[in-house]
Residue, then its C-alpha position, 0 to 999 in steps of 0.5 A: m972610845k979610843s979603840l973605836l976611833l982607831a978602828l974607824l981611822g984604820i977603815f978610812l985609811l984602807g979605803i984610801a990606800t986601796p988602788k982602783e983598777t982602771k981601763t981605757v977603752h978607745m972607740k970609733i963612733e959613727g954619726i958624730t957631726c958636731s960638738m953637740c953630738s959629743a956633748m950628748i955622748t959625754k953626758k951618757l958616759t959620765p956616770l960610767c967613766q972617770a974621764v971621757s974625751i971625744d973628737h967630734q971631727s974624727g969620731e975617735s973617743q976614749c973613756t977611762y973607767e973603774t973595772g969594778k964599777t962598769n965594763q966595756d959592754a955597758i959603755v958601748q950600750a951607753v953610746t948606743d942609747a945616746g943614738y950613736k954606733v960604736v964601729e970600732i973598739k981598740 
């Protein structure tokens, strides 16, 4: 029993100690006219990204994501699926 607990503790600690690699994609999105537009895009990006920031006045956005879970292409596709167009990626 003691060995099992130690093994489980080790697995748990390895999961916590392993840093996740993240990247942030900066995008210019065309067609955003109001805060509701930003909210619609944010709703699509939230399952993919750890953090989402969209300025509806400028169309500038940032999305921080875990590289092992998604990628830049999937993020751009989510914006497209929301009905908007990514016109620039920085």
